[in-house]
ZAMARGU-4260 file (C-alpha; in steps of 0.2 Angstrom, whole numbers, plus 5000, padded with zeros to 4 digits):
<rodrens>
0) 5478/5197/5099 | 5491/5193/5112 | 5480/5200/5126 | 5465/5191/5119 | 5475/5174/5118
5) 5481/5177/5136 | 5463/5181/5142 | 5456/5165/5134 | 5470/5154/5140 | 5468/5160/5158
10) 5449/5158/5158 | 5445/5176/5162 | 5432/5189/5157 | 5440/5202/5146 | 5434/5220/5142
15) 5442/5225/5125 | 5441/5242/5118 | 5447/5245/5100 | 5441/5259/5089 | 5433/5256/5072
20) 5446/5255/5059 | 5460/5247/5070 | 5456/5229/5064 | 5446/5224/5079 | 5436/5210/5070
25) 5451/5203/5062 | 5461/5203/5078 | 5446/5194/5087 | 5445/5181/5073 | 5464/5178/5073
30) 5467/5179/5091 | 5452/5168/5096 | 5454/5155/5082 | 5473/5153/5085 | 5469/5150/5104
35) 5456/5137/5099 | 5467/5128/5087 | 5481/5127/5100 | 5469/5122/5114 | 5462/5108/5104
40) 5480/5102/5099 | 5485/5102/5117 | 5470/5092/5122 | 5474/5079/5108 | 5492/5078/5114
45) 5487/5075/5132 | 5474/5062/5126 | 5487/5053/5116 | 5499/5053/5130 | 5487/5045/5142
50) 5482/5032/5129 | 5500/5028/5126 | 5503/5026/5144 | 5488/5015/5147 | 5493/5004/5132
55) 5511/5003/5139 | 5504/4998/5156 | 5493/4985/5149 | 5506/4977/5138 | 5519/4977/5153
60) 5507/4969/5165 | 5499/4957/5153 | 5510/4942/5158 | 5508/4945/5176 | 5489/4947/5176
65) 5486/4928/5178 | 5499/4926/5191 | 5492/4941/5201 | 5475/4933/5200 | 5481/4916/5206
70) 5490/4923/5220 | 5476/4934/5225 | 5464/4919/5225 | 5476/4910/5237 | 5475/4924/5250
75) 5464/4921/5264 | 5448/4932/5262 | 5449/4936/5280 | 5466/4944/5278 | 5461/4956/5264
80) 5454/4969/5275 | 5472/4971/5283 | 5480/4972/5266 | 5472/4987/5257 | 5486/4991/5245
85) 5479/4979/5231 | 5462/4986/5233 | 5469/5004/5231 | 5479/4998/5216 | 5464/4990/5208
90) 5453/5005/5210 | 5467/5016/5203 | 5469/5005/5188 | 5450/5004/5185 | 5449/5023/5186
95) 5464/5025/5173 | 5455/5012/5162 | 5439/5021/5163 | 5447/5037/5158 | 5457/5029/5144
100) 5440/5022/5138 | 5432/5039/5138 | 5447/5047/5129 | 5447/5033/5116 | 5428/5036/5113
105) 5430/5054/5112 | 5445/5052/5100 | 5434/5040/5089 | 5420/5053/5089 | 5432/5067/5084
110) 5440/5057/5070 | 5423/5052/5063 | 5417/5070/5064 | 5433/5076/5055 | 5432/5062/5042
115) 5414/5066/5038 | 5418/5085/5036 | 5433/5081/5026 | 5423/5069/5015 | 5410/5083/5012
120) 5424/5095/5008 | 5433/5084/4995 | 5420/5073/4988 | 5409/5084/4977 | 5400/5070/4970
125) 5394/5064/4987 | 5389/5082/4991 | 5378/5084/4976 | 5371/5066/4978 | 5365/5071/4995
130) 5358/5087/4988 | 5348/5077/4975 | 5342/5065/4988 | 5336/5080/4999 | 5328/5088/4984
135) 5314/5076/4978 | 5307/5090/4967 | 5290/5082/4964 | 5287/5079/4983 | 5293/5096/4988
140) 5281/5104/4975 | 5266/5094/4982 | 5270/5099/5000 | 5272/5117/4995 | 5255/5117/4986
145) 5248/5109/5002 | 5255/5123/5012 | 5249/5136/5001 | 5231/5129/5000 | 5231/5127/5019
150) 5236/5145/5021 | 5222/5151/5009 | 5209/5141/5019 | 5215/5148/5036 | 5201/5157/5044
155) 5187/5150/5033 | 5183/5137/5045 | 5179/5119/5045 | 5168/5107/5054 | 5171/5104/5073
160) 5175/5086/5072 | 5188/5089/5058 | 5199/5103/5063 | 5197/5107/5081 | 5205/5092/5089
165) 5222/5100/5089 | 5215/5116/5098 | 5210/5105/5113 | 5223/5105/5128 | 5230/5088/5131
170) 5227/5081/5148 | 5238/5089/5161 | 5241/5079/5176 | 5258/5084/5184 | 5266/5099/5190
175) 5283/5090/5190 | 5299/5100/5185 | 5305/5086/5173 | 5312/5093/5157 | 5298/5091/5144
180) 5302/5083/5127 | 5306/5095/5114 | 5291/5099/5104 | 5301/5104/5089 | 5311/5088/5086
185) 5307/5070/5083 | 5318/5056/5090 | 5330/5057/5076 | 5332/5076/5077 | 5334/5074/5096
190) 5348/5061/5094 | 5356/5073/5082 | 5355/5088/5093 | 5362/5077/5107 | 5378/5075/5097
195) 5393/5080/5108 | 5397/5098/5107 | 5415/5102/5102 | 5425/5116/5110 | 5418/5131/5101
200) 5417/5150/5101 | 5401/5159/5101 | 5402/5176/5093 | 5387/5188/5094 | 5384/5206/5089
205) 5369/5218/5088 | 5363/5217/5070 | 5362/5204/5056 | 5373/5216/5045 | 5386/5217/5058
210) 5386/5198/5059 | 5388/5196/5040 | 5402/5209/5040 | 5411/5198/5053 | 5408/5182/5043
215) 5416/5191/5028 | 5431/5195/5038 | 5432/5176/5043 | 5431/5172/5024 | 5446/5183/5021
220) 5456/5176/5035 | 5469/5162/5035 | 5456/5151/5045 | 5443/5152/5031 | 5447/5134/5024
225) 5449/5126/5041 | 5436/5132/5053 | 5418/5125/5053 | 5406/5140/5055 | 5387/5142/5056
230) 5377/5158/5056 | 5361/5158/5066 | 5347/5170/5064 | 5328/5172/5066 | 5315/5163/5056
235) 5311/5179/5048 | 5329/5180/5041 | 5331/5162/5037 | 5314/5155/5031 | 5314/5150/5013
240) 5295/5145/5012 | 5288/5159/5003 | 5270/5156/5008 | 5276/5158/5026 | 5287/5173/5023
245) 5273/5182/5015 | 5264/5183/5032 | 5276/5198/5035 | 5275/5199/5054 | 5289/5191/5065
250) 5275/5184/5077 | 5265/5176/5062 | 5280/5168/5054 | 5286/5161/5071 | 5268/5154/5074
255) 5265/5147/5057 | 5283/5138/5057 | 5280/5130/5074 | 5263/5125/5069 | 5270/5116/5053
260) 5283/5108/5063 | 5270/5101/5075 | 5260/5094/5061 | 5276/5086/5054 | 5279/5077/5070
265) 5261/5072/5074 | 5261/5064/5057 | 5276/5053/5062 | 5269/5049/5079 | 5252/5044/5073
270) 5253/5033/5057 | 5237/5033/5047 | 5233/5015/5050 | 5233/5019/5069 | 5221/5034/5068
275) 5203/5031/5074 | 5191/5030/5060 | 5183/5047/5058 | 5178/5058/5043 | 5195/5065/5037
280) 5197/5084/5033 | 5210/5093/5023 | 5228/5087/5027 | 5238/5097/5039 | 5251/5108/5030
285) 5269/5102/5033 | 5284/5112/5028 | 5292/5104/5012 | 5309/5110/5018 | 5309/5101/5035
290) 5313/5083/5029 | 5327/5075/5040 | 5338/5070/5026 | 5338/5087/5018 | 5342/5095/5035
295) 5357/5083/5038 | 5364/5087/5021 | 5362/5106/5024 | 5370/5104/5041 | 5385/5095/5033
300) 5387/5108/5019 | 5385/5122/5031 | 5400/5116/5041 | 5411/5113/5026 | 5411/5131/5019
305) 5410/5148/5029 | 5394/5156/5025 | 5384/5171/5031 | 5365/5172/5033 | 5362/5176/5015
310) 5373/5163/5008 | 5365/5150/5020 | 5348/5155/5014 | 5354/5152/4996 | 5361/5135/5001
315) 5344/5131/5009 | 5335/5136/4993 | 5347/5125/4982 | 5346/5110/4993 | 5327/5113/4997
320) 5331/5112/5016 | 5327/5124/5030 | 5342/5135/5035 | 5334/5139/5052 | 5333/5121/5058
325) 5348/5115/5048 | 5359/5128/5055 | 5353/5123/5073 | 5358/5105/5069 | 5375/5111/5065
330) 5379/5119/5082 | 5386/5104/5090 | 5400/5101/5077 | 5403/5119/5073 | 5419/5128/5080
335) 5413/5145/5078 | 5394/5150/5080 | 5389/5167/5074 | 5372/5173/5081 | 5363/5189/5087
340) 5363/5196/5104 | 5345/5190/5109 | 5348/5172/5104 | 5363/5171/5116 | 5358/5182/5130
345) 5340/5176/5133 | 5340/5160/5142 | 5324/5153/5135 | 5329/5156/5117 | 5347/5149/5121
350) 5339/5133/5127 | 5327/5131/5113 | 5341/5134/5100 | 5352/5120/5107 | 5366/5132/5113
355) 5377/5125/5127 | 5389/5137/5135 | 5397/5125/5148 | 5416/5127/5146 | 5414/5137/5130
360) 5420/5154/5124 | 5408/5169/5121 | 5413/5185/5112 | 5401/5199/5113 | 5405/5212/5100
365) 5398/5230/5099 | 5395/5228/5118 | 5394/5246/5123 | 5375/5244/5126 | 5376/5227/5133
370) 5368/5232/5150 | 5354/5241/5141 | 5352/5226/5129 | 5349/5214/5143 | 5338/5226/5152
375) 5327/5227/5137 | 5327/5208/5133 | 5320/5204/5151 | 5308/5219/5152 | 5290/5217/5147
380) 5275/5227/5144 | 5256/5224/5142 | 5243/5236/5136 | 5226/5237/5143 | 5220/5231/5125
385) 5231/5216/5126 | 5225/5211/5143 | 5207/5212/5139 | 5209/5204/5123 | 5218/5189/5131
390) 5205/5188/5144 | 5191/5188/5131 | 5200/5175/5120 | 5203/5163/5134 | 5185/5165/5141
395) 5178/5161/5124 | 5190/5146/5123 | 5185/5139/5140 | 5167/5140/5136 | 5168/5132/5119
400) 5178/5117/5125 | 5173/5116/5143 | 5166/5099/5141 | 5181/5092/5133 | 5194/5099/5145
405) 5201/5089/5160 | 5199/5096/5178 | 5217/5101/5179 | 5216/5111/5163 | 5201/5120/5169
410) 5209/5124/5185 | 5224/5132/5177 | 5213/5142/5164 | 5203/5149/5178 | 5219/5154/5187
415) 5225/5163/5172 | 5209/5172/5170 | 5209/5177/5188 | 5227/5184/5185 | 5221/5194/5170
420) 5206/5201/5179 | 5219/5206/5193 | 5229/5215/5179 | 5214/5224/5173 | 5209/5229/5191
425) 5226/5237/5193 | 5223/5248/5178 | 5206/5254/5185 | 5195/5244/5174 | 5184/5228/5173
430) 5187/5213/5163 | 5173/5207/5151 | 5169/5225/5145 | 5176/5235/5130 | 5192/5243/5136
435) 5190/5258/5125 | 5174/5263/5133 | 5181/5262/5151 | 5187/5279/5156 | 5202/5280/5169
440) 5210/5294/5178 | 5228/5297/5171 | 5241/5292/5183 | 5258/5284/5184 | 5263/5272/5199
445) 5279/5263/5202 | 5278/5248/5212 | 5289/5234/5219 | 5285/5217/5212 | 5277/5211/5228
450) 5267/5227/5230 | 5260/5225/5212 | 5255/5207/5216 | 5246/5212/5231 | 5238/5227/5222
455) 5232/5215/5208 | 5226/5203/5222 | 5236/5189/5213 | 5249/5186/5227 | 5241/5169/5231
460) 5244/5162/5214 | 5260/5152/5211 | 5266/5160/5195 | 5280/5147/5193 | 5267/5133/5192
465) 5257/5144/5180 | 5272/5147/5169 | 5276/5128/5169 | 5258/5125/5163 | 5260/5137/5149
470) 5276/5128/5144 | 5269/5110/5145 | 5252/5113/5138 | 5256/5125/5124 | 5241/5136/5129
475) 5247/5151/5120 | 5249/5142/5104 | 5232/5133/5105 | 5223/5149/5109 | 5231/5157/5094
480) 5225/5143/5083 | 5208/5145/5090 | 5208/5164/5087 | 5215/5162/5069 | 5201/5150/5066
485) 5187/5161/5071 | 5193/5179/5070 | 5183/5190/5058 | 5171/5176/5053 | 5157/5182/5063
490) 5148/5165/5062 | 5152/5147/5067 | 5160/5137/5054 | 5149/5122/5058 | 5131/5125/5052
495) 5125/5113/5065 | 5132/5122/5080 | 5119/5130/5092 | 5114/5148/5092 | 5123/5149/5109
500) 5139/5144/5101 | 5137/5156/5087 | 5135/5170/5099 | 5151/5165/5107 | 5162/5166/5091
505) 5152/5181/5086 | 5157/5190/5102 | 5175/5185/5100 | 5176/5192/5082 | 5167/5208/5086
510) 5178/5211/5101 | 5194/5208/5091 | 5187/5219/5077 | 5183/5233/5089 | 5200/5233/5097
515) 5209/5233/5080 | 5197/5247/5073 | 5202/5258/5088 | 5221/5256/5084 | 5221/5267/5068
520) 5239/5270/5061 | 5245/5280/5047 | 5248/5272/5030 | 5267/5274/5032 | 5267/5263/5047
525) 5262/5247/5039 | 5275/5236/5048 | 5270/5243/5065 | 5252/5240/5061 | 5255/5222/5056
530) 5265/5219/5073 | 5251/5227/5083 | 5238/5216/5074 | 5248/5201/5078 | 5250/5206/5096
535) 5231/5208/5097 | 5228/5191/5088 | 5239/5182/5100 | 5241/5193/5116 | 5243/5177/5127
540) 5261/5176/5122 | 5265/5193/5128 | 5255/5189/5144 | 5266/5174/5147 | 5282/5185/5145
545) 5275/5197/5158 | 5271/5184/5170 | 5289/5177/5168 | 5296/5194/5172 | 5286/5195/5188
550) 5295/5179/5194 | 5311/5190/5196 | 5317/5194/5214 | 5307/5208/5222 | 5323/5219/5223
555) 5328/5216/5205 | 5313/5224/5196 | 5299/5237/5197 | 5282/5238/5189 | 5277/5254/5181
560) 5258/5256/5180 | 5252/5269/5168 | 5234/5274/5167 | 5229/5284/5152 | 5212/5291/5146
565) 5205/5274/5143 | 5208/5256/5149 | 5214/5252/5132 | 5228/5265/5132 | 5234/5260/5150
570) 5249/5249/5152 | 5259/5238/5165 | 5277/5238/5162 | 5290/5227/5171 | 5307/5236/5172
575) 5322/5225/5176 | 5334/5234/5188 | 5348/5221/5190 | 5353/5214/5173 | 5367/5205/5181
580) 5356/5192/5188 | 5352/5186/5170 | 5370/5188/5164 | 5377/5178/5179 | 5373/5161/5171
585) 5383/5166/5155 | 5398/5171/5166 | 5397/5155/5177 | 5395/5142/5163 | 5408/5149/5150
590) 5426/5146/5151 | 5430/5164/5145 | 5419/5179/5140 | 5426/5193/5129 | 5416/5209/5129
595) 5422/5220/5115 | 5418/5237/5107 | 5424/5251/5098 | 5420/5263/5112 | 5418/5255/5129
600) 5421/5270/5140 | 5416/5273/5153 | 5419/5255/5160 | 5418/5258/5178 | 5399/5257/5180
605) 5399/5243/5167 | 5410/5232/5178 | 5401/5236/5194 | 5383/5233/5187 | 5386/5219/5176
610) 5401/5209/5181 | 5405/5212/5200 | 5386/5212/5204 | 5385/5195/5195 | 5397/5187/5208
615) 5413/5189/5197 | 5429/5192/5207 | 5439/5207/5202 | 5455/5197/5198 | 5445/5187/5185
620) 5442/5203/5175 | 5455/5208/5162 | 5455/5225/5153 | 5463/5230/5136 | 5461/5247/5127
625) 5471/5253/5112 | 5472/5270/5104 | 5467/5273/5086 | 5478/5269/5071 | 5477/5287/5064
630) 5491/5299/5067 | 5487/5313/5080 | 5488/5326/5067 | 5473/5318/5058 | 5460/5322/5072
635) 5455/5339/5079 | 5443/5337/5094 | 5438/5354/5101 | 5427/5359/5116 | 5419/5375/5111
640) 5413/5385/5126 | 5406/5401/5117 | 5400/5406/5100 | 5405/5420/5087 | 5395/5433/5096
645) 5402/5428/5113 | 5386/5419/5119 | 5391/5406/5132 | 5386/5388/5125 | 5376/5381/5139
650) 5363/5369/5133 | 5355/5364/5149 | 5336/5361/5149 | 5333/5379/5156 | 5343/5388/5143
655) 5343/5378/5127 | 5326/5384/5120 | 5332/5403/5121 | 5332/5411/5104 | 5350/5417/5108
660) 5356/5400/5110 | 5348/5393/5094 | 5354/5408/5084 | 5372/5406/5091 | 5371/5387/5086
665) 5366/5393/5068 | 5381/5405/5067 | 5393/5392/5072 | 5387/5379/5059 | 5387/5393/5046
670) 5405/5397/5049 | 5410/5378/5050 | 5401/5375/5033 | 5412/5389/5025 | 5428/5380/5029
675) 5424/5361/5031 | 5425/5352/5014 | 5413/5337/5010 | 5401/5332/5023 | 5396/5339/5040
680) 5386/5328/5052 | 5377/5338/5066 | 5369/5328/5081 | 5355/5336/5092 | 5351/5328/5109
685) 5333/5324/5104 | 5320/5324/5089 | 5310/5337/5098 | 5324/5349/5101 | 5330/5347/5083
690) 5312/5351/5077 | 5311/5367/5088 | 5329/5373/5082 | 5325/5370/5063 | 5308/5379/5065
695) 5317/5394/5073 | 5331/5393/5060 | 5318/5393/5046 | 5309/5408/5052 | 5326/5418/5055
700) 5334/5413/5038 | 5348/5402/5045 | 5343/5387/5035 | 5344/5398/5019 | 5362/5403/5024
705) 5367/5385/5027 | 5359/5379/5011 | 5370/5391/5001 | 5385/5381/5006 | 5379/5364/5010
710) 5364/5354/5004 | 5354/5350/5020 | 5348/5332/5024 | 5338/5327/5039 | 5338/5310/5047
715) 5322/5301/5044 | 5312/5294/5059 | 5307/5278/5049 | 5321/5265/5047 | 5315/5261/5030
720) 5321/5278/5023 | 5338/5278/5031 | 5347/5270/5016 | 5339/5282/5004 | 5344/5297/5013
725) 5362/5291/5015 | 5363/5287/4997 | 5357/5304/4992 | 5369/5312/5005 | 5384/5302/4998
730) 5380/5306/4980 | 5378/5325/4984 | 5395/5325/4992 | 5403/5315/4977 | 5395/5328/4964
735) 5402/5343/4974 | 5419/5335/4974 | 5419/5331/4956 | 5411/5347/4950 | 5416/5361/4962
740) 5404/5376/4963 | 5395/5386/4976 | 5390/5370/4985 | 5405/5362/4994 | 5396/5347/5001
745) 5381/5342/5012 | 5375/5345/5030 | 5366/5330/5038 | 5356/5334/5054 | 5354/5319/5065
750) 5349/5314/5083 | 5359/5306/5096 | 5353/5288/5099 | 5344/5289/5082 | 5346/5279/5066
755) 5362/5287/5062 | 5372/5288/5078 | 5377/5269/5078 | 5382/5257/5064 | 5383/5270/5051
760) 5400/5273/5042 | 5404/5292/5039 | 5421/5289/5032 | 5432/5301/5022 | 5422/5315/5014
765) 5406/5309/5021 | 5411/5315/5039 | 5424/5328/5039 | 5417/5336/5054 | 5405/5330/5067
770) 5396/5343/5078 | 5388/5338/5095 | 5375/5351/5100 | 5373/5350/5119 | 5375/5335/5130
775) 5361/5322/5127 | 5357/5318/5145 | 5342/5306/5147 | 5325/5313/5154 | 5329/5314/5173
780) 5310/5315/5176 | 5307/5298/5169 | 5300/5286/5183 | 5310/5272/5176 | 5327/5281/5176
785) 5323/5288/5194 | 5320/5270/5200 | 5335/5264/5192 | 5345/5278/5200 | 5337/5274/5217
790) 5342/5256/5215 | 5360/5259/5211 | 5361/5272/5226 | 5355/5258/5237 | 5365/5243/5231
795) 5381/5250/5223 | 5396/5258/5231 | 5400/5276/5228 | 5413/5280/5215 | 5425/5295/5217
800) 5413/5303/5230 | 5398/5303/5218 | 5382/5293/5220 | 5380/5278/5208 | 5363/5286/5202
805) 5371/5302/5197 | 5386/5293/5188 | 5373/5283/5178 | 5365/5298/5171 | 5382/5305/5166
810) 5388/5289/5159 | 5372/5286/5149 | 5375/5304/5141 | 5394/5301/5137 | 5391/5284/5130
815) 5379/5291/5118 | 5391/5305/5114 | 5406/5293/5111 | 5395/5282/5099 | 5390/5298/5089
820) 5408/5305/5087 | 5415/5288/5083 | 5405/5289/5066 | 5419/5299/5058 | 5436/5291/5059
825) 5435/5274/5051 | 5452/5270/5044 | 5470/5275/5046 | 5470/5287/5032 | 5455/5296/5037
830) 5454/5313/5045 | 5441/5324/5054 | 5437/5338/5066 | 5425/5335/5081 | 5417/5350/5089
835) 5408/5348/5105 | 5396/5363/5108 | 5393/5365/5127 | 5405/5372/5140 | 5400/5357/5152
840) 5412/5346/5141 | 5426/5356/5148 | 5424/5348/5165 | 5439/5337/5169 | 5427/5322/5175
845) 5418/5323/5158 | 5434/5324/5148 | 5440/5308/5156 | 5424/5299/5149 | 5429/5303/5131
850) 5437/5289/5121 | 5455/5287/5124 | 5460/5290/5106 | 5454/5308/5107 | 5455/5312/5125
855) 5474/5317/5125 | 5472/5329/5110 | 5456/5337/5114 | 5457/5356/5115 | 5446/5367/5126
860) 5443/5383/5118 | 5434/5397/5129 | 5431/5408/5114 | 5426/5405/5096 | 5439/5415/5086
865) 5455/5404/5091 | 5444/5388/5089 | 5439/5393/5071 | 5457/5398/5067 | 5463/5380/5072
870) 5449/5372/5061 | 5452/5382/5046 | 5471/5379/5047 | 5468/5360/5050 | 5458/5358/5033
875) 5470/5370/5023 | 5484/5358/5028 | 5475/5343/5023 | 5470/5350/5007 | 5489/5354/5003
880) 5494/5337/5008 | 5481/5330/4996 | 5487/5341/4982 | 5505/5336/4986 | 5510/5353/4991
</rodrens>
C-alpha cells in the first residue's frame, strides 16, 4: 500500500506483483482510495488558501482602489509606456482574480455535487419520490408493448413510403474533421455528460466476475460508505429490456439498442406537428427504460451506494431506468469507475462511453496478458463469406436507393465497393459470385500493410476519409436495417414494386440464405452459430473494423492472407505487431497507471514492448513484487528430470509422442495419486496432445490404474460446461474426505491456456498437487508468431545476449506455466506440491522466470526416487499437523 501510494503521488507507472491470497485487491483499494482522499484534501486546502489570500488582498486594497484610479487618471498617457510597473501589477492581479474566480466556481460545483449525493444518501423519501417519478408504470408498459410489437413485425416488411426513410443515407457534404454530435444523446444528455469530471480512479480487469469480486472487496472496506463507485459493462450484461435481451447475440443486442436510442432522439428532434403530411406507419419502437428523468435518478442512486453489475441491474429494474446509459451518466461524478479491459483500452469504446483519462489514475488488474489483450483488441479478421456478403448487401442497397442518394454518398459507396472487390481479389476470387462455388488454391501469405494495399489495388483510396464517412453517415447501421427488413422474405414488401425491384431483394435474400446454409454447425454450438449469423447479417461493421486496422503505420502491423479450398473459407487478418502505439495515449493522458497481477513475471519484455516502446522514460517506471503469505514449508515445488523407470523427461516436439514418454508420464501420475490427498490437477500443453496421451493410456490400461485411486475428470472445451465439471469435481473430493474408501480424491486433466488455467480457484483439497506435463511453447511455425519475432528482433534491443524474438517464445511459455501453477495456493493456510515434468525446467534462465514466491524453494531432482520421497514426506507431515500430532 505504501509503494502504491508513493507511485500515485509521484505520477509514475507501477508494475505490481502480488500473488493471489496476499490481499492484493484490498491493498489496491485501500492504498489508492487513501491517496485519492488525501489528494482531494490537499487540493481543497490549497484552493481555500488562495481564496483567503485573494479575499484578504481585496479587503486590504479596497480603500485604496479609488485613489489609485484617481492618480492613474492624472498620469500623462504619454508617460505610461515608461512606467510599466502598474501594468505588470494590473496583469498580475487580474490573473490572480481569474484564478480565484475559477477556484470559487470549482468549489461551488464540488459543494453542489456533494450536497446532492449527501441528500440522496440521507433523504430516503426524496429517493423514492424520484423512483416513482421515473416509474410511470402505465407509460412504461405501453412503450414496452410497442417495443415487443415492433420486434415481432421486424422482417415482415412495410410499404416503402412508410418505413424506409430511416434507411436512406443523409446528405453528406463535408469531409471535415470536426467532432460529430453524439448520436446517442440529446442536448440534455450531452449537457449531463459534459459535467465536470472529478479526480477519479479507473479500475479495470479481464472478466465481469473479477470486477464483481473487486466491488465486493470495496463493499467490505472502510471506504464503502464514502466512495462514489459506478460499475460499467456491456449492453448484454446491463440491458433490462427483455425483448432486446431475448435477441441473444451481442451484435444484435447492440444494434437493437442503438436503433431504439435513435428512434427516441428522432422523436424529440421532429415534433409530430412539424412532420410532413404523409401516411403514417407503425410508431417506431422506443426503449421504455431510456427516459431522461429515470436515468438521472438511477445515476444519483448509483453514486450513493457501492453496487456491482448485478446490483446495478436490479436497481435499474426497480427504478425502470437503463443501467447501461445511467451508469455512463454517473462517470463524471464517480470517484471509482469499475470497467472491463476492452472499454478502457479501445480508444473508440472509451470515447463513446464518455471516459476521460486526462490527469486521472488507471489501475489495470490481472494484467499478465495485457500485451496480448491489446494486440487482440486491435487485430481484425474478415472471411471471404463476410466480404462477399458485404459487397452484395451494399450493391443491393445502392441499386434500390440510387435515385434518392446524393452524389457524395454514391461516390463513397462506390469507393467502398471498390475496396471490397479488392479484398476479394486478394483472396483469389471475384465479387458478385457465390463465394462457396469459387475454388482457390490453398496458400498463406504474410504482407506488410502497404504491400497488401498494393496487392488489393486500393492504395489510391484514402481510408481515413472512408472511415470518416462510415462514422458520420452511419452506413453500417443503415445497411443492417436494410438487410433486416428484407432478409429471408424473398419478395418485396411493397406489392406495387416493380419486378426488377423484386428480383433485387430476392437476390439479396437468396445470397444470404446460401451463405448461412453453408455454415452448418453442431447443435451444441448454438451461441457460436448465433454470432456467425449476426456477422453475416451485418458484416459491414467487421469491414469497418478491418479498414480501421489498415490505417496503422506500415511497420506496426502485418496482414495474413489465407486462401483455403473456396473463397468463402479464405480470410484476411490484420495482426498488430506494436501494441505500444495504442497504449501510449493511456500512458500520456493519465496522471499515473498501475499495472497489477498475481504473476507478472517475466517483466523485462513487458516493460520493453509496452512501456518503453510507448515513449515512457525508464525513471518513470516503478516496480514492486512481494512474496507469498504462506510459510515456506507449505509449498513444495519440484522440477523432475526423469521418471520411475529412469526415462529422461524431454517433452520436446520430437520426443513427446513416443510411447515411452507417455507411459512414463502415466507412471508418475499413478505414483502421485497414491500419496497425494484430495485433488490433483494435471496440465497438458495442448488439447491435441492431451487427446493423444489419453488414447494411449486407455489402450495401455493406465487410465484404469489411475481411476482406482482418483476419479478422473477432463476439462470441457465448451465454456458452458466448465461450472458443471468443477462442481462435480469438488463434490467428489468432499465425499472422499468425509467417507474414506478406495478413492482418495479426484484427478482433473486440464490444458494450459484453457478454461481452467486462469481465474479458477483450486484452494485447499481441490488442488493439493499441480502437475505440469512438458513446457507449453507456442507453435513456432505459426506465421503470426514468426512475424512477431522478426519485428522484435528488428526493433528491440537484445537482452542478456538473446534475441528478443527467442525471448518472446520463452516468455510466452513461462507466463502460461506461471498462471497454471498459481491456481493452487490461494490463501495463507493453504499448502500444495507443484511438479514440473521436463528436464528443461532445470535451466537457470528458466528457473529465474518462475514466480518469486516459489523460485527460491524449487528443488531440481535428477531422478524420481528422491523426489517421490520428498512428496510423500511432505503430505505425511501435513496430515500429522491436521490431526494435531
